[in-house]
C-alpha positions as CSV (number, residue, x, y, z in Angstrom):
1,M,-24.4,11.1,-20.5
2,I,-25.6,10.4,-17.0
3,Q,-27.3,13.2,-15.1
4,S,-27.9,13.6,-11.4
5,I,-31.1,15.6,-10.9
6,N,-32.7,16.9,-7.6
7,P,-36.1,15.2,-7.8
8,S,-37.7,18.0,-5.7
9,T,-36.5,20.9,-7.9
10,G,-35.7,19.2,-11.2
11,K,-32.3,21.0,-11.0
12,L,-29.4,19.4,-12.7
13,L,-26.8,18.7,-10.1
14,R,-24.1,17.0,-12.1
15,S,-23.5,15.3,-15.5
16,F,-20.8,12.7,-16.2
17,E,-19.9,10.2,-18.8
18,P,-20.7,6.6,-18.0
19,L,-17.9,4.1,-17.6
20,T,-17.0,2.1,-20.7
21,R,-17.7,-1.6,-20.5
22,E,-14.0,-2.3,-20.1
23,A,-13.6,0.2,-17.3
24,L,-16.6,-1.2,-15.5
25,E,-15.3,-4.7,-15.8
26,G,-11.9,-3.7,-14.6
27,K,-13.4,-2.0,-11.5
28,L,-15.6,-5.0,-10.8
29,S,-12.7,-7.4,-11.2
30,L,-10.5,-5.4,-8.8
31,A,-13.4,-5.3,-6.2
32,A,-13.9,-9.0,-6.5
33,A,-10.2,-9.8,-6.1
34,T,-9.9,-7.4,-3.1
35,A,-13.0,-9.0,-1.5
36,R,-11.2,-12.4,-1.7
37,T,-7.8,-11.2,-0.4
38,F,-8.8,-8.5,2.2
39,P,-9.8,-11.1,4.8
40,K,-6.4,-12.7,4.5
41,E,-4.5,-9.5,5.3
42,P,-3.1,-9.1,8.8
43,L,-5.5,-7.4,11.2
44,E,-3.2,-4.4,11.6
45,Q,-3.4,-3.8,7.9
46,R,-7.1,-4.1,7.8
47,V,-7.4,-1.7,10.7
48,F,-5.2,0.8,9.0
49,W,-7.4,0.8,5.9
50,M,-10.6,1.1,7.8
51,R,-9.2,4.1,9.8
52,R,-8.1,5.7,6.5
53,L,-11.6,5.3,5.2
54,A,-13.1,6.8,8.4
55,I,-10.8,9.8,8.1
56,L,-11.8,10.4,4.5
57,L,-15.5,10.1,5.3
58,E,-15.2,12.3,8.3
59,T,-13.2,14.9,6.4
60,D,-15.8,15.0,3.6
61,S,-18.9,14.3,5.7
62,E,-20.6,17.7,5.1
63,D,-19.9,17.6,1.3
64,L,-21.2,14.1,1.1
65,A,-24.3,15.0,3.1
66,V,-25.1,17.9,0.8
67,M,-24.7,15.7,-2.3
68,M,-26.7,12.8,-1.0
69,T,-29.6,14.9,0.3
70,A,-29.7,16.9,-2.9
71,E,-29.7,13.8,-5.0
72,M,-32.6,12.4,-2.9
73,G,-34.5,15.7,-3.1
74,D,-34.4,16.3,0.7
75,R,-34.1,19.6,2.3
76,K,-31.0,21.0,4.0
77,S,-32.7,20.5,7.4
78,T,-32.4,16.7,7.0
79,R,-28.6,16.8,6.4
80,L,-26.0,15.7,8.8
81,N,-25.3,18.3,11.5
82,S,-27.8,20.8,10.2
């Protein structure tokens, strides 16, 4: 079991099961293959995927900021748009 703990408070934030060796190897293989093929994609396709990523990050920016600052033990005042 992997646990994410706020280092400032010692509070358990989240627990989750680690990936199996096979699952990790599959994800790493996919990432490596994508890193090789992505530069060969047409520019329009690469722009599309980068814009999609930007939308996802912008949509979840507050939740991501809360999670990252809690995992680092920072206070709310250091979060994005606080």
